Structures are given as structure tokens and as C-alpha cells.
C-alpha positions in Angstrom: 1.3 -4.6 -15.0 0.3 -2.3 -17.8 0.3 -3.6 -21.4 2.9 -2.3 -23.8 0.4 0.1 -25.4 -0.8 1.4 -22.0 2.9 1.9 -21.1 3.6 3.9 -24.2 0.5 6.0 -23.7 1.3 6.5 -20.0 4.8 7.6 -20.8 3.6 10.1 -23.4 1.0 11.6 -21.0 3.5 11.6 -18.1 6.1 13.4 -20.2 3.6 16.1 -21.2 2.5 16.6 -17.6 6.1 16.6 -16.4 7.1 19.3 -19.0 4.0 21.4 -18.2 4.7 21.2 -14.4 8.4 22.0 -14.9 7.5 25.0 -17.1 5.1 26.3 -14.4 7.5 25.5 -11.5 4.9 23.1 -10.1 6.8 19.8 -10.1 6.5 19.4 -6.3 2.8 20.2 -6.2 1.9 17.9 -9.1 4.0 15.1 -7.6 2.1 15.6 -4.3 -1.2 15.6 -6.0 -0.4 12.4 -7.9 0.9 10.7 -4.8 -2.4 11.5 -3.0 -4.4 10.3 -6.0 -2.5 7.1 -6.2 -3.2 6.4 -2.5 -6.9 7.0 -3.2 -6.9 4.7 -6.2 -5.2 2.0 -4.2 -7.5 2.3 -1.2 -10.9 2.8 -3.0 -12.3 0.0 -5.1 -15.1 2.3 -6.3 -12.6 4.8 -7.6 -10.7 2.0 -9.4 -13.9 0.8 -11.0 -14.8 4.3 -12.1 -11.4 4.7 -13.8 -11.5 1.4 -15.6 -15.2 1.1 -16.2 -15.6 0.9 -19.9 -19.3 0.6 -19.4 -19.4 4.1 -17.9 -20.0 7.1 -20.1 -17.0 9.3 -20.7 -18.6 12.3 -18.9 -19.5 10.2 -15.9 -15.8 9.1 -15.6 -14.6 12.6 -16.1 -17.1 13.9 -13.4 -15.9 11.3 -10.9 -12.2 12.1 -11.3 -12.9 15.9 -11.2 -14.9 15.4 -8.0 -12.0 13.6 -6.4 -9.5 16.3 -7.6 -11.6 19.2 -6.4 -12.3 17.6 -3.0 -8.6 16.8 -2.5 -7.7 20.4 -3.4 -5.3 19.5 -6.2 -3.6 22.3 -8.2 -5.3 23.7 -11.2 -2.6 22.1 -13.5 -3.4 18.6 -12.1 -7.2 19.2 -12.3 -6.8 20.3 -15.9 -4.7 17.3 -16.7 -7.2 14.9 -15.1 -10.0 16.6 -17.1 -8.1 16.0 -20.3 -7.6 12.3 -19.4 -11.3 12.0 -18.7 -12.3 13.6 -22.0 -9.7 11.5 -23.9 -11.0 8.3 -22.2 -7.5 7.6 -20.8 -8.3 7.4 -17.1 -7.6 3.7 -17.1 -4.0 4.5 -17.8 -3.8 6.8 -14.7 -1.9 4.5 -12.4 0.7 3.9 -15.1 0.9 7.6 -15.8 1.5 8.4 -12.1 4.3 5.8 -12.0 5.9 7.1 -15.1 5.7 10.7 -13.9 7.4 9.8 -10.6 10.1 7.8 -12.3 10.8 10.7 -14.6 10.9 13.1 -11.7 13.3 10.9 -9.8 15.7 10.7 -12.8 15.4 14.5 -13.2 16.4 15.0 -9.5 19.1 12.3 -9.6 17.2 10.2 -7.1 16.8 6.4 -6.9 13.4 5.1 -5.9 13.2 2.4 -3.3 10.0 0.3 -3.2 9.8 -0.7 0.5 7.3 -3.2 1.9 7.1 -3.2 5.7 5.0 -5.2 8.1 3.8 -2.0 9.7 4.1 1.8 9.0 7.7 3.1 9.4 8.4 5.8 11.9 10.4 8.9 11.0 13.6 7.7 12.7 13.3 4.3 10.8 12.9 6.2 7.5 15.9 8.4 8.3 18.0 5.3 9.1 16.9 3.5 5.9 17.5 6.7 3.9 21.1 7.0 5.2 21.8 3.3 4.6 20.5 3.3 1.0 22.2 6.6 0.2 25.6 5.1 1.3 24.9 2.0 -0.9 23.7 3.8 -4.0 25.4 7.2 -3.6 22.2 9.1 -4.6 19.3 10.7 -3.0 16.6 8.1 -2.2 12.9 8.5 -2.7 10.6 6.0 -1.1 7.4 4.2 -2.2 6.4 2.5 1.1 3.6 0.0 1.3 2.4 -1.8 4.4 2.1 -5.6 4.1 1.2 -7.3 7.4 1.8 -10.7 5.8 5.6 -10.0 6.2 5.1 -10.4 10.0 8.2 -8.2 10.6 11.2 -6.7 8.8 11.4 -5.1 5.3 11.6 -5.9 1.7 13.4 -3.2 -0.2 13.6 -3.1 -4.0 15.8 -0.6 -5.9 15.9 -1.2 -9.6 16.7 -4.9 -10.1 18.2 -5.3 -6.6 16.1 -6.7 -3.7 16.9 -7.0 0.0 14.5 -9.2 1.8 14.8 -9.1 5.6 11.2 -10.0 6.3 10.3 -12.6 9.0 8.0 -14.3 6.4 11.0 -14.9 4.1 13.2 -16.2 6.9 10.4 -18.6 8.0 10.1 -19.9 4.5 13.8 -20.4 4.2 13.8 -22.2 7.5 10.9 -24.4 6.4 12.9 -25.3 3.2 16.0 -26.1 5.3 14.0 -28.3 7.6 12.7 -30.4 4.7 16.3 -31.2 3.7 17.1 -32.5 7.2 16.1 -36.1 8.1 
């Protein structure tokens, strides 16, 4: 969880990027770039260390993020933004900036974001079914942030705002274990 100062910084940078992307008609492209970058950050420990490495020189951090951006084929707007973050020594705030940008984009589009944890990757029909169910509950378009968590064993955990629906096998087993302790 980002500190309060990191959150404020992230919100400011996310707002600036959002306004630039909106002015250039590039909201979808920047969103796609940031989603890809977020996946890379989550999957690559070396990239996370490069972003948060205070012992690295500023230009080393900037070169690392630029190499990732160029290799991924990000838009020029995203590349320029990442370069600015590198020069400003703000790459450590990048995950919070990405989150803030996507939250702002969802509000702008009238979407709600559902954070979904599943035991395995969801198929397209499963996502369509989940989308329809959540749209009927929340009355808004639903954007998904899906993560795979094999420890759930099966089922889903869905969080939308402060509401959580936990239909995971792991949770059901924990509840059964608690109920069994009370018997006897």
C-alpha cells in the first residue's frame, strides 16, 4: 500500500497523464500500455528492483524503464511520460500511478472496477457471464482486474469498492473447519 505522500504524488502524475492522453485521443492506448507495464512489474522482480532501487543512478533507472517501454512498443506519449518519471526520480510511484490512472479512467467512463481473484485463468464465456452478473447488480459497465491465485483451489473472490463476494473453495473449507471446531 502506498504511503500518503506517494498516493498524492501518484494522483498528480496520473491526472497529468490522463489529461494529456485525453487531449491527444489516446486514453485507450495509454491504458493498454499501462496495463502491460503493470503486468511486467508484477511478474519481473528485476524490474521491480530497478524501479525502487534507490541505490541506482537516476539515468540507470530511466534507461531501464525506457528499454522496457521501447521493447513493448508503447505509444510515444507513454514513453515520454515514463522518461519524465525516470528523470524526476518518481519511478517508485509507478504502480500507484498506474492504479490511479485506471481508477480515473473508469470514473470518466462510468465504469466500476471489479478486482477478481480466481484459482485459474478465466475463459471468455466465464468473463462474459461475470460481466453480465455484475452489471445487473451495479447497473454500470464493469472493468476487470483479474489475478490468478491458485491457493483459492476453485471459485472466485470478487471485490467491487467496499463489497466483497467470496465463493472460493479455500474460504468454504476455512468456514467448515471453524464450524467443525464448534461441534463436539
